C-alpha positions in Angstrom: 83.6 98.7 -75.9 80.2 97.5 -74.7 78.4 94.4 -75.9 75.9 96.5 -77.9 78.8 98.2 -79.7 80.1 94.8 -80.9 77.1 94.2 -83.1 77.9 94.3 -86.8 81.7 94.3 -86.2 82.1 90.5 -86.4 83.4 90.5 -82.8 81.8 88.8 -79.9 82.2 89.6 -76.2 84.9 87.7 -74.4 83.4 85.2 -72.0 85.1 84.8 -68.6 85.4 81.2 -67.3 86.0 80.3 -63.7 89.3 78.8 -62.7 87.6 75.6 -61.6 86.1 75.2 -65.1 89.5 75.9 -66.8 91.2 73.3 -64.6 88.5 70.8 -65.4 88.9 71.2 -69.2 92.7 71.0 -68.8 92.3 67.8 -66.8 90.0 66.3 -69.4 92.4 67.3 -72.2 95.5 66.0 -70.5 93.8 62.6 -69.7 93.3 62.2 -73.5 89.6 61.9 -73.3 88.9 64.7 -75.8 91.0 66.7 -78.1 91.0 70.6 -78.2 88.4 70.8 -80.9 86.1 68.4 -79.1 86.4 70.3 -75.9 85.6 73.5 -77.7 82.5 72.0 -79.3 81.4 70.3 -76.1 81.5 73.4 -73.9 80.9 76.0 -76.5 84.3 77.6 -76.0 85.2 80.2 -78.7 88.5 81.5 -79.8 91.4 79.8 -81.5 93.7 79.3 -78.5 91.5 79.6 -75.4 91.9 75.9 -74.5 95.6 76.0 -75.2 96.0 79.1 -73.1 94.3 77.3 -70.2 96.6 74.3 -70.7 99.7 76.5 -70.6 98.5 78.1 -67.4 97.0 75.2 -65.4 98.4 72.1 -67.2 101.0 69.7 -65.9 102.5 69.1 -69.4 104.7 71.5 -71.3 103.0 73.4 -74.1 105.5 75.2 -76.3 104.7 78.6 -77.9 105.5 77.1 -81.3 107.8 80.0 -82.1 110.7 78.1 -83.7 111.8 81.0 -85.9 110.8 82.0 -89.3 111.9 79.8 -92.2 114.4 81.2 -94.6 113.1 82.9 -97.7 115.3 80.8 -100.0 114.2 77.1 -99.8 117.6 75.9 -101.0 119.4 77.6 -98.1 116.8 76.3 -95.7 117.3 72.8 -97.0 121.1 73.1 -96.6 120.6 74.3 -93.0 118.2 71.4 -92.2 120.7 68.9 -93.7 123.5 70.4 -91.6 121.5 69.9 -88.5 120.7 66.3 -89.4 124.4 65.7 -90.1 125.3 67.0 -86.6 122.6 64.9 -85.0 123.8 61.8 -86.9 127.4 62.4 -85.9 126.5 62.8 -82.3 124.4 59.7 -82.3 127.3 57.8 -83.8 129.6 59.0 -81.0 127.1 58.0 -78.4 126.7 54.6 -79.9 130.5 54.2 -80.1 130.9 55.2 -76.4 128.2 52.7 -75.4 129.7 49.9 -77.3 133.2 50.5 -75.8 131.9 51.1 -72.3 129.5 48.2 -72.2 131.3 45.7 -74.5 130.8 42.9 -72.1 127.0 43.2 -72.1 125.3 40.5 -74.3 122.6 43.0 -75.6 125.3 45.4 -76.7 127.1 42.7 -78.5 123.9 41.7 -80.2 123.4 45.3 -81.3 126.9 45.4 -82.7 126.3 42.3 -84.8 123.1 44.0 -86.2 124.9 47.2 -87.0 128.2 45.7 -88.1 130.4 47.3 -85.4 134.1 46.9 -85.6 
């Protein structure tokens, strides 16, 4: 489809940016100088995920795809599932804390933590 064919369709031609430009905006974003919306406004970048795509390709940080699965249709079942996960995390954290208190019982800081949390 040519640029002339895009008129009246609500679409705009895809602008190609150089690799150096993409790396520059990623560097600016990862330094925390500007957020994605500010970078888009500053450089006139269109699209919903153009900056994020550049960050995924050229960035040093990890940018997840955000696909964590679809929530269940029944909110009650989803709530039960979420609570089950929380219960497992809580049980694991208790086991880790118990291991640390036994392994490092002679450490003053651990003894102090035990007094705060009423360890046996």
